[in-house]
N, C-alpha and C positions, 0 to 999 in steps of 0.2 A: 368351707366348700362352695358356698354360694358365691363368695367373692372370687374364688378361683375360676368358677364357670364364667362369671362376667368378664374376668380378665382374658380368658381364652377367647371369648366372643370378640372382644375388642381387638386382640392381636390378629385373629383370623380376618376380621373386617378390614383392618388396615392393610393386610396383605392382599386381600381381594381388590381393594380400590386401586392398587397400583397396576392392575391388569387391564383397566378400562380407560377409554378416552371418552369423556362426556362432551357431546356436541349439541348444538342448537341450530335448527333450520331458521334462517333469518328472513324468511319470506314476509312476515308481518311488518318488517321495519325497512321497507324499500326507500323511504325518504330520508333516512339517517345518512349523514356523511360517514365516510370510512372511520375517521377518528371517533365519532360518536358511537358507531357500531362496536368498535374495539373496546371502548370504555364500558359500554353497556354489557356486552357479553362477558368480559373479564369480571365485572362487578357482580355478575350472577354466579360466578364460580365455574363457568364452563372452560374446558380446555381448547375447544375449537368450534367451528361452525360448519354447517352445510350451507353453501352459498347458492342462491337461486341465479344461476348463470343464464338468464332469460331476458328477452326484450323488456325494457322498462325498469330494470334494476341498476344498481350502482355500476355494474359492468355487464356488457352484452356479449353474446356468443361470438360475433364477428371480430371482436377486439380481444378475444381470450388469449391468443398466443403471447402477446406482449403485456396485456393488462392483468392477467391472473397472477403471474409472478410478482408484479408490482403490488397488487392487492394483498398477496400473502406477506410481502415484506412489511407493508404498512400495519397489518393486523398483528404481525409478529412483534411489533413494538409494544403491544399490549399483552403479550404472552398468549396470543390466540393463533391457532393454526387453522387452515382450511382442510377439513377431514374428507369432504366430498363436495361435489357440485350436483345440483339438479339441472340437467341441461339436455343437449342434443348430442348426436354421435358424429359431429363434423370433425375434420382433421384439426381445425383451429382449436377446438375444445380439447382434444387429446393433447395437442402440443402445449397448450396453456397449462393443463394439468401436470404434464411431465415437468415443465419448467418451474412450476410452483410446488412440486412435491405432493400433489393431490392424488390419492390412490384410487378413488372411485368416482365414476359418473353414474348418477342414479337416474333411471328412466322408469316410466310406466307404459303399459301397452294397451291403448284403446282398441276396442273391437271395430274393425274396419269393414270395408266392402267384402261381401262374400260370407260374412258370419264368423263365428268363433274359430272353427277348425281351419278355415282359410287364413285367418289372422295368425294362428299359431304357425302354420307352414310358412307364411310370409315373414314372420318375425324370426324364425330360425334361419331363413335365408339371409335376412338383413344382418343378423348377428354373425353369420359365417363371413359375410362381406366386411364386417367391422373387425374381425379377428386380427388381420394384419396391423391395424392401428393399435390394438391392445398390445400386440407383441412388440411393435416398433417403439412405442412410448412407455410401456410398462404400466399401463393404466387399466383397471378393471371396470367392466360394466356391471352395475348392480340393478337387478330388476325387482321392483316393488309392486305387489298387488294393490289394487284400488277397487273400492266398491263400485257397483253399477256396471256400465258397459265397458269394462276393462278386463284384462286378466285379473281375477278378483280373489283368488284364494291360494293356499300353499300348494295344493296338488296341481293346479293349473300352472303355477310358476315352475314347479318341478318338471313338468312335461316339456318345458322349454329349456331350462338350464341344464337338465341332465344330459343333453346332447353335447355339452362343452366341458372343457377343462376348467375347474373352479378357480384356477389361477387367473383366468381371464373373464369368465362370466359367472357372476355370483347372484345369490338371492338375498333380498332384504325382507326380513320378517317385520311386519308392522302390526302392533297390538290392536290398533283401532280397526283396521280393515279385516284382520283375522277374526276379531269378535263380531263384526258386522256380517261376516260370511258364515258365522255359526260354529267356528272352530274352537276347540279347547286349546289353551295356549301351549300345553305340552305336545299336543298332536300336531299343531301347525309348525312349531319349531322342529320337531322330529322329522317331519316330511322334508324340509329343506336343509336339514342340518349339514349335510356334506358340502353344500354350496353356500352356506350362510356367511355373509361378509359384513353385515351390519344389522343392528336391531333398532327399530323405531319404537319409542314409547310415547304413544298418544292413545286416547280412548274415546269411545262414543257409545251412544245407545239409540235405539229407534223409539220414536214417540208418534202418536197419532196426531195428524195435522187438522183433522176435521172431526165433527161429532158423530155419535152413533145414529143420528137421524139422517145422515147422508146416505145416498144410495150405494156409494162405493167408498170404502175406507182408503184414505191417503196417509202414508207413513213418511216421516222425514227423519233424517239423521241429525243427532245433536252431539257435537263434540264438546267434551267436558274435561274436568281435571282427573288426575290419575286414579283416584280411589273410587270414582263414581260411574265408570263405564261398564261395558259388557265383558271386557277382558280383565282378568285378575293380574295386576302387575306383580303382587307378591308371588303368585304361582309361577309366572314367567321368569322372574328373577331367580327363584329357587331352582328352576329347571336349568337356567344358564349356569348358575354356580355349580350345580351337581355335575354338569357335563363339561365343566372347566372352560367355559367360553372366555375368550379374551379378545378385546377389540373395541370397536366403536359402539357406543350407546348414544343414539341420537334422540333428542326431544324435538319433534317437529313444531311445537308451539301452535297447534291448530285448535282453535276454540270457536264455537258458534258465536259466543259473545266476544267479538274481536276487540272491542274497546278495552277489555280487561286482560288482554293477552300478557302484558308485562307482569301484572299481579299474579296471574295464574301460572306462568312459566316459573316464576320464583318459587311458588308453592310446590310445583311438580319437581323442580330440581331438588329441593330439600327432601321430598318424599322418595324419589328414586334413589338418591344417595343413601338415605337411611335404610332402604331395603337391601342394598348391596352391602352396606356396613354390617347389618345385623344378620346377613345370610338368609333373609326372609324367614327367620326361625319361627315366626308366629303362625306360619301357614299350616 
């Protein structure tokens, strides 16, 4: 009986794995050549990358229309696709994504002049203006919360994306920023579920940066490996499996100890895959 149960878990785990695309954000490796990047990502077992289409990286936004399809072709030689880009909402980026088969442009929303509510109103207007580009090029905008002076939690994200068709404007749940905002993973995912287009697995915790003898406490955020932050990856994975999520699982490879990013991302890739394969059954 015990062997039958183990066999059933193995079969279910294998079926689950086919539903997901495992991607890595390549921001820490901006100095790698494209062939080096392809070999590196493929060697870690990822299916694809989120590419930082930003100034100073292997490809910049103004060159996206011609450059992104070529980048996708080069990476494809290593069995790696571009699952999303972290970039801006210019037409060059939309055109490049369409030509390269990239489905999502990830953005974050900093709080600007006039405060939070004015930022929300302005962002909704900007997204309305970008909708024709989404429709023309078949590319979705994904909004990710970020700690600090940004749209920073799931409910704030929902207040923006609920105004739009999820075919064009989606929400990205990020384990680290959800935890830093004090959300339970099931709650955060449930809030944005109808617009969920990608899930980021990274994690962090708060630690005090000065001693108790100081007049005012200062807290800092420490980004760490998957098992050690404020958000439970096993609980998040179990929730995704129970609600039959399929799609992109992105590991942003953000660690406070940047020098060990390659070591840590290899550990986290093994950890997240083991959770999906087991169905997070130990939660």
